[in-house]
Biopython code that builds the backbone (N, CA, C, O; Angstrom):
import numpy as np
from Bio.PDB.StructureBuilder import StructureBuilder

atoms = [
    (1, "MET", "N", (0.841, -1.185, 0.000)),
    (1, "MET", "CA", (0.000, 0.000, 0.000)),
    (1, "MET", "C", (0.884, 1.246, 0.000)),
    (1, "MET", "O", (1.895, 1.300, 0.700)),
    (2, "VAL", "N", (0.502, 2.222, -0.774)),
    (2, "VAL", "CA", (1.239, 3.473, -0.846)),
    (2, "VAL", "C", (0.798, 4.371, 0.290)),
    (2, "VAL", "O", (-0.395, 4.577, 0.514)),
    (3, "GLU", "N", (1.768, 4.898, 0.997)),
    (3, "GLU", "CA", (1.497, 5.802, 2.105)),
    (3, "GLU", "C", (1.065, 7.160, 1.563)),
    (3, "GLU", "O", (1.759, 7.715, 0.711)),
    (4, "PRO", "N", (-0.066, 7.723, 2.029)),
    (4, "PRO", "CA", (-0.493, 9.027, 1.516)),
    (4, "PRO", "C", (0.489, 10.121, 1.909)),
    (4, "PRO", "O", (1.115, 10.063, 2.967)),
    (5, "PHE", "N", (0.611, 11.103, 1.054)),
    (5, "PHE", "CA", (1.502, 12.223, 1.334)),
    (5, "PHE", "C", (0.793, 13.161, 2.301)),
    (5, "PHE", "O", (-0.284, 13.666, 1.983)),
    (6, "PRO", "N", (1.372, 13.406, 3.476)),
    (6, "PRO", "CA", (0.674, 14.198, 4.491)),
    (6, "PRO", "C", (0.733, 15.706, 4.210)),
    (6, "PRO", "O", (1.667, 16.205, 3.582)),
    (7, "LEU", "N", (-0.271, 16.397, 4.683)),
    (7, "LEU", "CA", (-0.262, 17.853, 4.682)),
    (7, "LEU", "C", (0.398, 18.278, 5.985)),
    (7, "LEU", "O", (-0.091, 17.957, 7.068)),
    (8, "ILE", "N", (1.498, 18.991, 5.882)),
    (8, "ILE", "CA", (2.227, 19.443, 7.068)),
    (8, "ILE", "C", (2.212, 20.963, 7.062)),
    (8, "ILE", "O", (2.781, 21.596, 6.173)),
    (9, "GLU", "N", (1.564, 21.537, 8.052)),
    (9, "GLU", "CA", (1.463, 22.990, 8.137)),
    (9, "GLU", "C", (2.594, 23.537, 8.996)),
    (9, "GLU", "O", (2.848, 23.056, 10.100)),
    (10, "ILE", "N", (3.267, 24.555, 8.464)),
    (10, "ILE", "CA", (4.380, 25.203, 9.152)),
    (10, "ILE", "C", (4.250, 26.708, 8.962)),
    (10, "ILE", "O", (3.523, 27.171, 8.083)),
    (11, "SER", "N", (4.952, 27.460, 9.785)),
    (11, "SER", "CA", (4.916, 28.922, 9.646)),
    (11, "SER", "C", (6.182, 29.510, 10.248)),
    (11, "SER", "O", (6.935, 28.829, 10.944)),
    (12, "GLY", "N", (6.400, 30.795, 9.963)),
    (12, "GLY", "CA", (7.544, 31.493, 10.531)),
    (12, "GLY", "C", (8.613, 31.769, 9.491)),
    (12, "GLY", "O", (8.415, 31.536, 8.299)),
    (13, "PRO", "N", (9.749, 32.269, 9.959)),
    (13, "PRO", "CA", (10.864, 32.537, 9.050)),
    (13, "PRO", "C", (11.462, 31.217, 8.536)),
    (13, "PRO", "O", (11.165, 30.155, 9.082)),
    (14, "PRO", "N", (12.297, 31.276, 7.496)),
    (14, "PRO", "CA", (12.783, 30.057, 6.839)),
    (14, "PRO", "C", (13.373, 28.989, 7.763)),
    (14, "PRO", "O", (12.988, 27.824, 7.669)),
    (15, "ARG", "N", (14.288, 29.356, 8.644)),
    (15, "ARG", "CA", (14.916, 28.336, 9.501)),
    (15, "ARG", "C", (13.882, 27.700, 10.424)),
    (15, "ARG", "O", (13.929, 26.495, 10.672)),
    (16, "GLU", "N", (12.957, 28.496, 10.930)),
    (16, "GLU", "CA", (11.914, 27.968, 11.811)),
    (16, "GLU", "C", (10.972, 27.044, 11.043)),
    (16, "GLU", "O", (10.566, 26.005, 11.564)),
    (17, "ARG", "N", (10.624, 27.410, 9.816)),
    (17, "ARG", "CA", (9.793, 26.523, 8.993)),
    (17, "ARG", "C", (10.508, 25.188, 8.789)),
    (17, "ARG", "O", (9.890, 24.128, 8.884)),
    (18, "GLY", "N", (11.804, 25.243, 8.509)),
    (18, "GLY", "CA", (12.572, 24.017, 8.339)),
    (18, "GLY", "C", (12.593, 23.175, 9.596)),
    (18, "GLY", "O", (12.441, 21.955, 9.535)),
    (19, "ARG", "N", (12.782, 23.820, 10.736)),
    (19, "ARG", "CA", (12.802, 23.091, 12.014)),
    (19, "ARG", "C", (11.471, 22.381, 12.245)),
    (19, "ARG", "O", (11.434, 21.207, 12.613)),
    (20, "GLN", "N", (10.377, 23.115, 12.022)),
    (20, "GLN", "CA", (9.049, 22.524, 12.214)),
    (20, "GLN", "C", (8.826, 21.344, 11.268)),
    (20, "GLN", "O", (8.343, 20.287, 11.675)),
    (21, "TYR", "N", (9.183, 21.543, 10.013)),
    (21, "TYR", "CA", (9.012, 20.467, 9.036)),
    (21, "TYR", "C", (9.884, 19.263, 9.397)),
    (21, "TYR", "O", (9.438, 18.118, 9.316)),
    (22, "GLY", "N", (11.122, 19.530, 9.793)),
    (22, "GLY", "CA", (12.025, 18.450, 10.174)),
    (22, "GLY", "C", (11.484, 17.614, 11.314)),
    (22, "GLY", "O", (11.644, 16.394, 11.321)),
    (23, "GLN", "N", (10.848, 18.254, 12.274)),
    (23, "GLN", "CA", (10.266, 17.516, 13.397)),
    (23, "GLN", "C", (9.039, 16.714, 12.964)),
    (23, "GLN", "O", (8.873, 15.556, 13.346)),
    (24, "LYS", "N", (8.186, 17.347, 12.164)),
    (24, "LYS", "CA", (6.920, 16.710, 11.792)),
    (24, "LYS", "C", (7.078, 15.621, 10.734)),
    (24, "LYS", "O", (6.243, 14.721, 10.641)),
    (25, "ALA", "N", (8.131, 15.696, 9.948)),
    (25, "ALA", "CA", (8.321, 14.735, 8.852)),
    (25, "ALA", "C", (9.599, 13.915, 9.025)),
    (25, "ALA", "O", (10.152, 13.419, 8.043)),
    (26, "ALA", "N", (10.065, 13.772, 10.243)),
    (26, "ALA", "CA", (11.364, 13.129, 10.492)),
    (26, "ALA", "C", (11.473, 11.744, 9.856)),
    (26, "ALA", "O", (12.491, 11.436, 9.234)),
    (27, "GLU", "N", (10.464, 10.918, 9.996)),
    (27, "GLU", "CA", (10.537, 9.560, 9.457)),
    (27, "GLU", "C", (10.562, 9.573, 7.930)),
    (27, "GLU", "O", (11.313, 8.819, 7.312)),
    (28, "ARG", "N", (9.753, 10.420, 7.331)),
    (28, "ARG", "CA", (9.741, 10.527, 5.862)),
    (28, "ARG", "C", (11.091, 11.027, 5.351)),
    (28, "ARG", "O", (11.574, 10.570, 4.315)),
    (29, "ILE", "N", (11.697, 11.968, 6.079)),
    (29, "ILE", "CA", (13.003, 12.506, 5.692)),
    (29, "ILE", "C", (14.055, 11.409, 5.768)),
    (29, "ILE", "O", (14.885, 11.281, 4.869)),
    (30, "ARG", "N", (14.026, 10.617, 6.836)),
    (30, "ARG", "CA", (14.969, 9.498, 6.968)),
    (30, "ARG", "C", (14.827, 8.518, 5.806)),
    (30, "ARG", "O", (15.823, 8.072, 5.238)),
    (31, "LYS", "N", (13.590, 8.187, 5.459)),
    (31, "LYS", "CA", (13.357, 7.265, 4.334)),
    (31, "LYS", "C", (13.888, 7.862, 3.042)),
    (31, "LYS", "O", (14.532, 7.173, 2.251)),
    (32, "GLY", "N", (13.616, 9.148, 2.830)),
    (32, "GLY", "CA", (14.064, 9.801, 1.603)),
    (32, "GLY", "C", (15.569, 9.866, 1.494)),
    (32, "GLY", "O", (16.129, 9.580, 0.436)),
    (33, "THR", "N", (16.233, 10.240, 2.578)),
    (33, "THR", "CA", (17.690, 10.338, 2.518)),
    (33, "THR", "C", (18.318, 8.959, 2.326)),
    (33, "THR", "O", (19.319, 8.830, 1.622)),
    (34, "SER", "N", (17.749, 7.943, 2.936)),
    (34, "SER", "CA", (18.262, 6.575, 2.732)),
    (34, "SER", "C", (18.142, 6.182, 1.263)),
    (34, "SER", "O", (19.059, 5.596, 0.688)),
    (35, "HIS", "N", (17.014, 6.509, 0.675)),
    (35, "HIS", "CA", (16.781, 6.191, -0.738)),
    (35, "HIS", "C", (17.800, 6.910, -1.627)),
    (35, "HIS", "O", (18.412, 6.290, -2.496)),
    (36, "TYR", "N", (17.981, 8.212, -1.410)),
    (36, "TYR", "CA", (18.904, 8.977, -2.250)),
    (36, "TYR", "C", (20.358, 8.559, -2.042)),
    (36, "TYR", "O", (21.124, 8.492, -3.004)),
    (37, "PHE", "N", (20.745, 8.279, -0.800)),
    (37, "PHE", "CA", (22.114, 7.814, -0.560)),
    (37, "PHE", "C", (22.365, 6.485, -1.262)),
    (37, "PHE", "O", (23.454, 6.259, -1.789)),
    (38, "ALA", "N", (21.364, 5.603, -1.273)),
    (38, "ALA", "CA", (21.514, 4.324, -1.963)),
    (38, "ALA", "C", (21.709, 4.546, -3.463)),
    (38, "ALA", "O", (22.536, 3.882, -4.088)),
    (39, "GLN", "N", (20.952, 5.474, -4.035)),
    (39, "GLN", "CA", (21.105, 5.775, -5.467)),
    (39, "GLN", "C", (22.480, 6.358, -5.751)),
    (39, "GLN", "O", (23.121, 5.980, -6.732)),
    (40, "LEU", "N", (22.940, 7.270, -4.909)),
    (40, "LEU", "CA", (24.254, 7.886, -5.109)),
    (40, "LEU", "C", (25.367, 6.852, -4.949)),
    (40, "LEU", "O", (26.386, 6.921, -5.637)),
    (41, "LYS", "N", (25.174, 5.904, -4.049)),
    (41, "LYS", "CA", (26.168, 4.839, -3.876)),
    (41, "LYS", "C", (26.287, 4.006, -5.147)),
    (41, "LYS", "O", (27.381, 3.574, -5.510)),
    (42, "GLU", "N", (25.152, 3.778, -5.829)),
    (42, "GLU", "CA", (25.180, 3.043, -7.095)),
    (42, "GLU", "C", (25.969, 3.801, -8.155)),
    (42, "GLU", "O", (26.454, 3.203, -9.116)),
    (43, "LEU", "N", (26.101, 5.115, -7.988)),
    (43, "LEU", "CA", (26.901, 5.936, -8.904)),
    (43, "LEU", "C", (28.341, 6.068, -8.407)),
    (43, "LEU", "O", (29.098, 6.916, -8.879)),
    (44, "SER", "N", (28.703, 5.221, -7.454)),
    (44, "SER", "CA", (30.049, 5.184, -6.866)),
    (44, "SER", "C", (30.402, 6.423, -6.054)),
    (44, "SER", "O", (31.572, 6.791, -5.956)),
    (45, "LEU", "N", (29.400, 7.062, -5.475)),
    (45, "LEU", "CA", (29.669, 8.200, -4.596)),
    (45, "LEU", "C", (29.612, 7.746, -3.143)),
    (45, "LEU", "O", (28.581, 7.263, -2.677)),
    (46, "ASP", "N", (30.719, 7.902, -2.436)),
    (46, "ASP", "CA", (30.738, 7.609, -1.008)),
    (46, "ASP", "C", (30.404, 8.908, -0.262)),
    (46, "ASP", "O", (30.017, 9.900, -0.879)),
    (47, "ASN", "N", (30.556, 8.895, 1.058)),
    (47, "ASN", "CA", (30.240, 10.095, 1.849)),
    (47, "ASN", "C", (31.057, 11.302, 1.402)),
    (47, "ASN", "O", (30.545, 12.421, 1.378)),
    (48, "THR", "N", (32.311, 11.087, 1.050)),
    (48, "THR", "CA", (33.164, 12.178, 0.576)),
    (48, "THR", "C", (32.632, 12.727, -0.746)),
    (48, "THR", "O", (32.598, 13.941, -0.949)),
    (49, "GLY", "N", (32.222, 11.845, -1.630)),
    (49, "GLY", "CA", (31.675, 12.263, -2.916)),
    (49, "GLY", "C", (30.368, 13.023, -2.770)),
    (49, "GLY", "O", (30.131, 14.005, -3.473)),
    (50, "VAL", "N", (29.512, 12.563, -1.846)),
    (50, "VAL", "CA", (28.243, 13.256, -1.598)),
    (50, "VAL", "C", (28.521, 14.637, -1.017)),
    (50, "VAL", "O", (27.875, 15.610, -1.407)),
    (51, "SER", "N", (29.466, 14.736, -0.097)),
    (51, "SER", "CA", (29.828, 16.036, 0.481)),
    (51, "SER", "C", (30.323, 16.998, -0.595)),
    (51, "SER", "O", (29.985, 18.182, -0.575)),
    (52, "ALA", "N", (31.114, 16.498, -1.525)),
    (52, "ALA", "CA", (31.609, 17.335, -2.627)),
    (52, "ALA", "C", (30.455, 17.791, -3.513)),
    (52, "ALA", "O", (30.424, 18.937, -3.961)),
    (53, "LEU", "N", (29.515, 16.897, -3.763)),
    (53, "LEU", "CA", (28.345, 17.241, -4.566)),
    (53, "LEU", "C", (27.542, 18.358, -3.901)),
    (53, "LEU", "O", (27.108, 19.301, -4.563)),
    (54, "VAL", "N", (27.350, 18.244, -2.595)),
    (54, "VAL", "CA", (26.628, 19.277, -1.848)),
    (54, "VAL", "C", (27.377, 20.603, -1.929)),
    (54, "VAL", "O", (26.771, 21.647, -2.171)),
    (55, "ARG", "N", (28.691, 20.563, -1.727)),
    (55, "ARG", "CA", (29.494, 21.802, -1.813)),
    (55, "ARG", "C", (29.368, 22.454, -3.185)),
    (55, "ARG", "O", (29.338, 23.680, -3.296)),
    (56, "ASP", "N", (29.295, 21.630, -4.230)),
    (56, "ASP", "CA", (29.173, 22.172, -5.587)),
    (56, "ASP", "C", (27.807, 22.811, -5.841)),
    (56, "ASP", "O", (27.717, 23.842, -6.508)),
    (57, "TYR", "N", (26.752, 22.203, -5.314)),
    (57, "TYR", "CA", (25.399, 22.684, -5.603)),
    (57, "TYR", "C", (24.898, 23.748, -4.632)),
    (57, "TYR", "O", (23.989, 24.507, -4.969)),
    (58, "LEU", "N", (25.469, 23.815, -3.446)),
    (58, "LEU", "CA", (25.006, 24.788, -2.457)),
    (58, "LEU", "C", (25.021, 26.221, -2.982)),
    (58, "LEU", "O", (24.033, 26.930, -2.794)),
    (59, "PRO", "N", (26.087, 26.683, -3.627)),
    (59, "PRO", "CA", (26.074, 28.057, -4.159)),
    (59, "PRO", "C", (25.007, 28.259, -5.240)),
    (59, "PRO", "O", (24.462, 29.355, -5.371)),
    (60, "VAL", "N", (24.710, 27.226, -6.002)),
    (60, "VAL", "CA", (23.676, 27.323, -7.031)),
    (60, "VAL", "C", (22.316, 27.525, -6.380)),
    (60, "VAL", "O", (21.529, 28.370, -6.807)),
    (61, "ILE", "N", (22.046, 26.735, -5.334)),
    (61, "ILE", "CA", (20.778, 26.858, -4.610)),
    (61, "ILE", "C", (20.689, 28.223, -3.946)),
    (61, "ILE", "O", (19.651, 28.881, -4.015)),
    (62, "GLU", "N", (21.772, 28.652, -3.301)),
    (62, "GLU", "CA", (21.772, 29.957, -2.637)),
    (62, "GLU", "C", (21.535, 31.093, -3.630)),
    (62, "GLU", "O", (20.835, 32.054, -3.309)),
    (63, "ALA", "N", (22.102, 30.997, -4.822)),
    (63, "ALA", "CA", (21.915, 32.034, -5.837)),
    (63, "ALA", "C", (20.474, 32.047, -6.340)),
    (63, "ALA", "O", (19.930, 33.106, -6.655)),
    (64, "PHE", "N", (19.863, 30.873, -6.414)),
    (64, "PHE", "CA", (18.483, 30.779, -6.891)),
    (64, "PHE", "C", (17.512, 31.299, -5.835)),
    (64, "PHE", "O", (16.660, 32.140, -6.122)),
    (65, "GLU", "N", (17.650, 30.783, -4.597)),
    (65, "GLU", "CA", (16.742, 31.181, -3.512)),
    (65, "GLU", "C", (17.403, 30.902, -2.159)),
    (65, "GLU", "O", (17.363, 29.772, -1.672)),
    (66, "PRO", "N", (18.013, 31.930, -1.550)),
    (66, "PRO", "CA", (18.743, 31.738, -0.295)),
    (66, "PRO", "C", (17.894, 31.160, 0.843)),
    (66, "PRO", "O", (18.422, 30.465, 1.712)),
    (67, "THR", "N", (16.589, 31.438, 0.848)),
    (67, "THR", "CA", (15.764, 30.923, 1.941)),
    (67, "THR", "C", (15.660, 29.401, 1.905)),
    (67, "THR", "O", (15.409, 28.780, 2.938)),
    (68, "TYR", "N", (15.850, 28.782, 0.727)),
    (68, "TYR", "CA", (15.829, 27.323, 0.660)),
    (68, "TYR", "C", (16.925, 26.734, 1.548)),
    (68, "TYR", "O", (16.711, 25.747, 2.253)),
    (69, "VAL", "N", (18.091, 27.355, 1.498)),
    (69, "VAL", "CA", (19.214, 26.857, 2.295)),
    (69, "VAL", "C", (18.922, 27.050, 3.784)),
    (69, "VAL", "O", (19.243, 26.182, 4.595)),
    (70, "GLU", "N", (18.320, 28.178, 4.145)),
    (70, "GLU", "CA", (17.959, 28.399, 5.548)),
    (70, "GLU", "C", (16.976, 27.348, 6.022)),
    (70, "GLU", "O", (17.104, 26.833, 7.132)),
    (71, "GLU", "N", (15.980, 27.019, 5.178)),
    (71, "GLU", "CA", (15.027, 25.979, 5.544)),
    (71, "GLU", "C", (15.723, 24.630, 5.703)),
    (71, "GLU", "O", (15.410, 23.873, 6.623)),
    (72, "MET", "N", (16.663, 24.328, 4.814)),
    (72, "MET", "CA", (17.403, 23.069, 4.919)),
    (72, "MET", "C", (18.190, 22.995, 6.218)),
    (72, "MET", "O", (18.254, 21.940, 6.850)),
    (73, "HIS", "N", (18.791, 24.113, 6.620)),
    (73, "HIS", "CA", (19.512, 24.140, 7.900)),
    (73, "HIS", "C", (18.542, 23.880, 9.048)),
    (73, "HIS", "O", (18.879, 23.176, 10.000)),
    (74, "GLY", "N", (17.350, 24.440, 8.962)),
    (74, "GLY", "CA", (16.345, 24.185, 9.993)),
    (74, "GLY", "C", (15.933, 22.729, 10.046)),
    (74, "GLY", "O", (15.770, 22.171, 11.131)),
    (75, "ILE", "N", (15.763, 22.109, 8.899)),
    (75, "ILE", "CA", (15.384, 20.688, 8.847)),
    (75, "ILE", "C", (16.469, 19.840, 9.501)),
    (75, "ILE", "O", (16.177, 18.847, 10.167)),
    (76, "ALA", "N", (17.712, 20.235, 9.306)),
    (76, "ALA", "CA", (18.848, 19.454, 9.812)),
    (76, "ALA", "C", (19.030, 19.552, 11.325)),
    (76, "ALA", "O", (19.777, 18.769, 11.911)),
    (77, "ILE", "N", (18.360, 20.497, 11.953)),
    (77, "ILE", "CA", (18.541, 20.689, 13.413)),
    (77, "ILE", "C", (18.029, 19.462, 14.168)),
    (77, "ILE", "O", (18.090, 19.424, 15.397)),
]
sb = StructureBuilder()
sb.init_structure("model")
sb.init_model(0)
sb.init_chain("A")
sb.init_seg("    ")
for serial, (resi, resn, name, xyz) in enumerate(atoms, 1):
    if name == "N":
        sb.init_residue(resn, " ", resi, " ")
    sb.init_atom(name, np.array(xyz, "f"), 0.0, 1.0, " ", f" {name:<3s}", serial, name[0])
structure = sb.get_structure()
């Protein structure tokens, strides 16, 4: 059975929205990151390779929309 996608209501500035979302969706986030890490491993990327990928894309994301990065930092708390 497919798990329904939940409606998660959050508010506040970017980092606070991320923190709230991170708390409310913690299990879904864990499942998602496990899935993506497994895919990246199939591309021969280890933790060092994933870190390099993040370093490369972070400035692109920040240039597009800096609040996205703030929300991500909140989720990571």
